[in-house]
C-alpha positions as CSV (number, residue, x, y, z in Angstrom):
1,X,110.4,98.7,30.3
2,X,107.3,100.2,30.3
3,X,107.8,101.8,26.6
4,X,109.0,98.2,25.3
5,X,106.1,96.5,26.3
6,X,103.6,99.2,24.8
7,X,105.5,98.7,21.6
8,X,105.1,95.2,21.8
9,X,101.7,94.4,23.2
10,X,98.7,95.7,24.3
11,X,98.0,99.4,25.5
12,X,94.8,99.8,27.5
13,X,92.9,103.1,27.8
14,X,90.1,103.4,30.2
15,X,87.5,105.9,29.0
16,X,84.7,107.4,31.4
17,X,82.2,109.8,30.7
18,X,80.8,110.6,34.4
19,X,78.6,107.9,36.4
20,X,77.3,106.5,33.2
21,X,80.9,106.2,31.1
22,X,81.8,103.5,28.8
23,X,85.2,101.6,28.6
24,X,86.8,100.8,25.3
25,X,89.7,98.1,25.4
26,X,92.1,99.6,22.6
27,X,95.1,97.8,21.1
28,X,97.9,99.7,19.6
29,X,97.5,97.1,16.9
30,X,93.6,97.7,15.7
31,X,93.4,93.7,14.8
32,X,94.7,92.6,18.3
33,X,91.6,93.4,20.5
34,X,88.2,94.5,19.4
35,X,86.8,97.8,21.2
36,X,83.9,96.8,23.6
37,X,81.6,99.7,24.9
38,X,81.6,99.0,28.7
39,X,77.8,97.8,30.0
40,X,76.6,100.4,32.3
41,X,75.4,98.0,35.1
42,X,79.2,97.8,35.9
43,X,78.9,101.0,37.5
44,X,76.9,99.4,40.3
45,X,80.1,97.3,41.1
46,X,82.4,98.7,43.4
47,X,85.3,96.1,43.1
48,X,85.1,96.7,39.1
49,X,85.2,100.4,39.6
50,X,88.3,100.2,41.6
51,X,90.1,97.6,39.4
52,X,89.1,99.7,36.1
53,X,90.9,102.8,37.8
54,X,93.9,100.9,38.8
55,X,94.7,99.3,35.3
56,X,94.0,102.8,33.8
57,X,96.7,104.0,35.9
58,X,99.2,100.9,35.4
59,X,97.9,98.8,32.1
60,X,101.1,96.5,33.3
61,X,99.2,95.4,36.5
62,X,98.6,91.9,35.8
63,X,97.1,90.6,38.9
64,X,94.6,93.5,38.6
65,X,94.0,92.2,35.1
66,X,93.4,88.7,36.1
67,X,90.8,89.8,38.9
68,X,89.0,92.3,36.3
69,X,88.6,89.6,34.1
70,X,87.0,87.4,36.8
71,X,84.8,90.2,37.8
72,X,83.6,90.8,34.3
73,X,82.6,86.9,34.1
74,X,80.9,87.2,37.4
75,X,78.9,90.1,36.1
76,X,78.0,88.3,33.1
77,X,76.5,85.5,34.7
78,X,74.7,88.0,36.9
79,X,73.1,90.0,34.3
80,X,73.4,87.8,31.3
81,X,75.1,90.7,29.3
82,X,77.3,88.6,27.0
83,X,79.4,92.2,26.2
84,X,81.4,91.1,29.6
85,X,82.5,88.0,27.8
86,X,84.9,89.9,25.5
87,X,86.1,92.1,28.3
88,X,87.0,89.4,29.9
89,X,88.7,88.0,27.1
90,X,90.8,91.6,26.4
91,X,91.9,91.5,30.4
92,X,93.1,87.9,30.3
93,X,94.8,88.7,26.9
94,X,96.4,91.9,28.2
95,X,97.7,90.2,31.3
96,X,99.5,87.6,29.5
97,X,100.7,90.0,27.0
98,X,102.2,91.8,30.2
99,X,103.7,88.3,31.9
100,X,103.8,85.2,30.2
101,X,101.8,82.0,31.1
102,X,104.4,80.2,32.9
103,X,104.7,83.0,35.2
104,X,101.3,84.2,35.2
105,X,99.1,81.1,36.0
106,X,96.1,83.2,36.9
107,X,96.3,84.8,33.8
108,X,95.9,81.7,32.0
109,X,93.3,80.2,34.1
110,X,91.3,83.7,33.4
111,X,91.7,83.2,29.9
112,X,90.4,79.5,30.0
113,X,87.2,80.6,32.0
114,X,86.5,83.4,29.4
115,X,87.1,81.3,26.6
116,X,84.8,78.7,28.0
117,X,82.3,81.0,28.7
118,X,82.5,82.0,25.3
119,X,81.9,78.5,24.0
120,X,85.3,78.0,22.7
121,X,85.9,74.8,24.4
122,X,88.7,73.7,22.3
123,X,90.4,76.7,23.1
124,X,89.7,76.4,27.0
125,X,90.5,72.8,26.9
126,X,94.1,73.6,25.5
127,X,94.9,75.9,28.0
128,X,93.7,74.1,30.8
129,X,95.8,71.4,29.3
130,X,98.6,73.8,29.7
131,X,97.7,74.7,33.1
132,X,97.9,71.2,34.5
133,X,101.4,71.1,32.9
134,X,102.4,74.2,34.9
135,X,100.2,73.8,38.0
136,X,99.8,70.1,38.2
137,X,99.1,70.0,42.2
138,X,96.1,72.5,41.9
139,X,92.8,70.9,41.8
140,X,91.0,74.2,40.1
141,X,93.0,73.4,37.1
142,X,91.3,69.8,36.8
143,X,88.1,71.6,37.1
144,X,88.8,73.8,34.2
145,X,89.8,70.8,32.3
146,X,87.0,68.7,33.1
147,X,84.3,71.4,32.1
148,X,85.9,71.9,28.8
149,X,86.0,68.1,28.4
150,X,82.5,68.0,29.3
151,X,81.3,70.2,26.8
152,X,83.4,68.4,24.0
153,X,81.6,65.2,25.0
154,X,84.7,63.7,25.9
155,X,82.8,62.2,29.1
156,X,85.3,59.5,30.4
157,X,88.1,62.0,30.5
158,X,86.1,64.4,32.0
159,X,85.3,62.1,34.9
160,X,88.9,61.4,35.2
161,X,89.8,65.1,35.6
162,X,86.8,65.4,38.0
163,X,88.2,62.7,40.1
164,X,91.7,64.2,40.0
165,X,90.1,67.6,41.2
166,X,88.2,65.9,43.7
167,X,91.4,64.1,45.2
168,X,93.3,67.6,45.6
169,X,90.7,69.6,46.9
170,X,90.3,69.6,50.5
171,X,87.6,67.2,52.4
172,X,85.9,70.4,53.7
173,X,86.0,73.9,52.3
174,X,84.1,76.0,49.8
175,X,86.1,74.5,47.1
176,X,83.8,71.1,47.5
177,X,81.0,73.3,46.2
178,X,82.5,73.0,42.7
179,X,83.0,69.4,43.0
180,X,79.7,68.6,44.0
181,X,78.1,70.6,41.3
182,X,80.0,68.6,38.8
183,X,79.0,65.1,40.1
184,X,75.8,66.4,40.1
185,X,76.0,67.1,36.5
186,X,77.5,63.8,35.8
187,X,74.8,62.0,37.3
188,X,72.1,63.8,35.3
189,X,73.9,62.9,32.2
190,X,73.8,59.4,33.0
191,X,69.9,59.6,33.9
192,X,70.6,59.3,37.9
193,X,68.3,62.3,38.8
194,X,68.2,61.1,42.4
195,X,72.0,60.9,42.8
196,X,72.3,64.2,41.1
197,X,70.1,65.8,43.5
198,X,72.1,64.6,46.7
199,X,75.2,66.3,45.3
200,X,73.6,69.5,44.3
201,X,71.9,69.7,47.8
202,X,75.3,68.9,49.4
203,X,77.1,71.7,47.3
204,X,74.1,73.9,48.5
205,X,74.4,73.3,52.2
206,X,78.6,73.8,51.9
207,X,78.1,76.9,50.2
208,X,75.7,78.3,52.9
209,X,78.0,77.2,55.9
210,X,79.7,80.2,57.5
211,X,81.8,81.7,56.4
212,X,79.2,81.8,53.6
213,X,80.5,82.1,49.7
214,X,79.2,84.4,47.3
215,X,75.3,84.8,47.0
216,X,75.8,84.2,43.6
217,X,77.0,80.7,44.3
218,X,74.2,80.0,46.5
219,X,71.6,81.2,43.9
220,X,73.2,79.2,41.5
221,X,72.6,75.9,43.6
222,X,69.3,76.7,44.1
223,X,68.4,77.5,40.5
224,X,70.1,74.0,39.4
225,X,68.0,72.4,41.9
226,X,65.0,73.9,40.4
227,X,66.1,73.0,36.9
228,X,66.4,69.4,38.0
229,X,62.8,69.5,39.5
230,X,61.5,71.1,36.3
231,X,63.1,68.6,34.0
232,X,61.4,65.9,36.2
233,X,57.8,67.8,35.8
234,X,57.8,68.7,39.6
235,X,57.0,72.3,39.0
236,X,55.9,73.2,42.7
237,X,59.5,72.4,43.8
238,X,60.9,74.2,40.9
239,X,58.7,77.3,41.3
240,X,59.9,77.3,45.0
241,X,63.8,76.7,44.3
242,X,63.4,79.5,41.4
243,X,61.8,81.7,44.0
244,X,64.5,81.3,46.7
245,X,67.0,82.0,44.3
246,X,65.5,85.4,43.4
247,X,65.3,85.7,47.4
248,X,69.3,85.0,47.6
249,X,69.8,86.9,44.8
250,X,67.4,89.6,43.5
251,X,67.1,90.3,40.2
252,X,69.2,86.8,39.4
253,X,68.3,86.8,35.3
254,X,68.6,83.3,35.2
255,X,65.9,82.4,37.8
256,X,63.8,85.1,36.3
257,X,64.1,83.3,32.8
258,X,63.4,80.1,34.5
259,X,60.4,81.3,36.1
260,X,59.2,82.6,32.6
261,X,59.6,78.7,31.2
262,X,57.7,77.3,34.3
263,X,55.0,79.8,34.1
264,X,54.6,78.8,30.5
265,X,54.7,75.1,31.3
266,X,52.0,75.8,33.9
267,X,49.7,77.9,31.0
268,X,50.4,81.4,32.4
269,X,51.4,83.1,29.1
270,X,51.0,86.5,30.6
271,X,53.4,85.6,33.8
272,X,55.9,83.7,31.2
273,X,56.3,86.8,28.9
274,X,56.4,89.0,31.9
275,X,59.2,87.1,33.1
276,X,61.0,86.8,29.8
277,X,60.8,90.4,28.9
278,X,62.3,90.8,32.3
279,X,65.3,88.6,31.5
280,X,65.9,90.1,28.1
281,X,68.1,92.9,29.3
282,X,69.7,95.2,27.3
283,X,71.6,92.7,25.3
284,X,69.4,89.9,25.1
285,X,70.9,86.1,24.4
286,X,69.5,84.2,21.4
287,X,67.9,81.4,23.3
288,X,65.5,84.2,25.5
289,X,64.6,85.9,22.4
290,X,63.6,82.9,20.3
291,X,61.3,81.8,23.6
292,X,59.9,84.9,23.9
293,X,58.8,84.8,20.4
294,X,57.5,81.6,20.8
295,X,55.5,83.1,23.5
296,X,54.3,86.0,21.8
297,X,53.1,83.7,18.9
298,X,51.3,81.2,21.7
299,X,49.6,84.2,22.9
300,X,48.3,85.4,19.7
301,X,50.5,88.4,19.5
302,X,52.3,87.8,15.8
303,X,53.4,91.3,15.4
304,X,55.7,91.3,18.6
305,X,57.0,87.4,17.9
306,X,57.8,88.5,14.2
307,X,59.8,91.4,16.0
308,X,61.6,88.8,18.4
309,X,62.3,86.4,15.7
310,X,63.7,89.5,13.5
311,X,66.0,90.3,16.7
312,X,67.0,86.8,17.0
313,X,68.1,86.7,13.2
314,X,70.4,90.2,14.1
315,X,71.7,88.5,16.9
316,X,72.7,85.8,15.0
317,X,74.3,87.8,12.1
318,X,76.5,89.9,14.6
319,X,77.5,86.6,16.0
320,X,78.6,85.5,12.7
321,X,80.5,88.6,12.1
322,X,82.2,88.1,15.0
323,X,83.4,84.7,14.0
324,X,80.9,82.4,15.7
325,X,80.3,80.8,12.5
326,X,77.3,78.4,13.9
327,X,75.0,78.6,16.7
328,X,73.2,75.7,18.5
329,X,70.5,78.2,19.5
330,X,70.2,79.4,15.9
331,X,70.5,76.0,14.1
332,X,67.6,74.7,16.9
333,X,65.5,77.6,15.9
334,X,65.8,76.8,12.3
335,X,64.9,73.1,12.8
336,X,61.7,74.1,15.2
337,X,60.3,76.6,12.9
338,X,61.3,74.5,9.6
339,X,63.2,77.3,8.3
340,X,66.9,76.7,6.3
341,X,66.4,73.3,7.1
342,X,69.2,71.7,4.7
343,X,71.8,74.7,6.3
344,X,71.1,73.8,9.5
345,X,71.6,70.0,9.0
346,X,75.1,70.8,7.3
347,X,76.2,73.1,10.3
348,X,74.9,70.5,12.9
349,X,77.0,67.9,11.3
350,X,80.3,69.9,10.9
351,X,80.2,71.1,14.4
352,X,79.8,67.5,15.8
353,X,82.8,66.5,13.8
354,X,84.8,68.4,16.8
355,X,82.2,68.4,19.6
356,X,80.7,65.2,20.1
357,X,78.4,65.7,22.9
358,X,74.9,63.9,23.4
359,X,73.4,67.4,22.4
360,X,75.4,67.9,19.6
361,X,74.2,64.6,18.6
362,X,70.5,65.6,19.1
363,X,70.8,68.5,17.3
364,X,72.0,66.5,14.3
365,X,69.3,64.2,14.6
366,X,66.7,67.0,14.9
367,X,68.1,69.1,12.4
368,X,68.6,66.1,9.7
369,X,64.7,65.0,10.4
370,X,63.8,68.4,9.1
371,X,65.9,68.2,6.4
372,X,64.2,64.8,5.2
373,X,67.6,63.1,5.8
374,X,66.1,59.9,8.0
375,X,69.2,57.8,7.7
376,X,71.3,60.4,9.3
377,X,68.9,61.1,11.7
378,X,68.4,57.7,13.2
379,X,72.3,57.0,14.2
380,X,72.6,60.2,15.6
381,X,69.6,59.9,18.1
382,X,70.8,57.2,19.0
383,X,74.2,58.3,20.1
384,X,72.2,61.2,21.7
385,X,70.5,58.7,23.9
386,X,73.5,56.4,24.5
387,X,74.0,57.7,28.3
388,X,70.8,57.0,29.6
389,X,70.0,61.1,29.8
390,X,66.5,61.4,30.8
391,X,65.4,64.6,28.9
392,X,61.8,65.3,27.7
393,X,63.3,66.6,24.4
394,X,65.5,64.1,23.6
395,X,62.6,61.6,24.2
396,X,61.0,64.1,21.8
397,X,63.1,63.9,19.1
398,X,63.3,60.2,19.1
399,X,59.8,60.1,19.0
400,X,59.0,62.0,16.0
401,X,62.1,60.6,13.9
402,X,60.6,56.9,14.9
403,X,57.4,58.4,13.6
404,X,58.8,59.4,10.4
405,X,60.4,56.1,9.9
406,X,57.2,54.5,9.9
407,X,58.1,52.6,13.5
408,X,54.8,53.5,15.3
409,X,55.2,51.4,18.3
410,X,58.8,53.1,19.1
411,X,57.3,56.4,18.3
412,X,54.7,56.3,20.8
413,X,56.9,54.8,23.3
414,X,59.3,57.9,23.3
415,X,56.5,60.5,22.9
416,X,54.7,59.1,26.0
417,X,58.2,59.0,27.8
418,X,58.7,62.6,26.8
419,X,55.6,63.7,28.6
420,X,56.0,61.6,31.1
421,X,59.2,63.1,32.2
422,X,58.2,66.3,31.7
423,X,54.7,67.3,30.6
424,X,55.7,70.7,29.3
425,X,59.3,70.7,28.4
426,X,58.5,73.4,25.3
427,X,56.2,75.3,24.9
428,X,55.3,74.6,20.9
429,X,56.8,71.2,21.0
430,X,55.1,69.6,23.9
431,X,51.5,70.4,22.5
432,X,53.0,69.0,19.4
433,X,54.0,65.9,21.2
434,X,50.3,65.6,22.4
435,X,48.2,66.2,19.3
436,X,50.1,63.4,17.7
437,X,50.2,60.8,20.5
438,X,46.1,61.7,20.2
439,X,46.0,60.9,16.6
440,X,47.8,57.8,16.8
441,X,45.4,56.1,19.5
């Protein structure tokens, strides 16, 4: 059986070189799976090490492959190292090559999770639909489905999926954490920050009850509560919650980065730069790199800023080579810095044709404004604001569009609203909002 499977499917070879070894995922057909260099940070995770050794001795152990995919995704969330995403995708695909989805629901769920984390929301949605057909009584599959629908901008369908998830999951238990997290997210989307806070605080309380769930889940809830406080300009509460997340999970990169954003908001550029340098890690994400470049620029460190901007461009080039044709981070960077504005606008419009969420609409609006295409920008920003989301960046973009359209009263209203919502929503753009408002008085 093994020989026939090896000829027809994927062969996984784990190569280690001492404690700092690397893992290569090597297909029999080179086009099936890309080679991925295993991050050394995995060496500190005994579960990953155990599973890698197990799979190296039996590449058909689909249960171990599924578990390893989940562990790689968790490691990505902890470290921000996106090399784990491809490793997780490879493990899930290898599992499904050993045993098809109808007999391997865990493999299909692992693939849907990895696709979601890789921002392949359409792929994740398709596999989540398939899971609801294979395993309709499992509340978790509706969580996967709802998450994908949410990112695709199909909010009514997402609410229905989360409602089904709520019905199928026990009233008490750790699975309720996921329900409350998603109810909080939907409440924020519709502008009900008070309700969102109630749901997220409930998620945190459940996560902290014995038997306590993973520190990552607790820290995630604390970080999200901090982000909610920051979005409303409550910087003191945000700082407390970000630091609490770091006590729960030392070195948690999302909280470190959030503290950097907070310190920038408070005018502490050296502290903000220090936090972003820590959050950057060995494989920095594009958003982190772009923000660090902006902070260097604001601090007068132009050479360092240009280096980060160049690194940002290289990251995006690599992403494009992997098949990621567009990136919202890249398009927002172009718009914020008035670079390739026409190209950015065209790309944002193309993406919005298939992913019609409010932030996609906002990106269309902002890039169209920068490209001078005001008649396309105005309906797009209205679409972005259609749910009543209270987001300072959305209000700022709306104000800038109204200003260019000559609607001074509406421009002032939105710009004031952006600064009232969060007076330091972005190190560069918030300052522009204040300067424009002052000039309009």
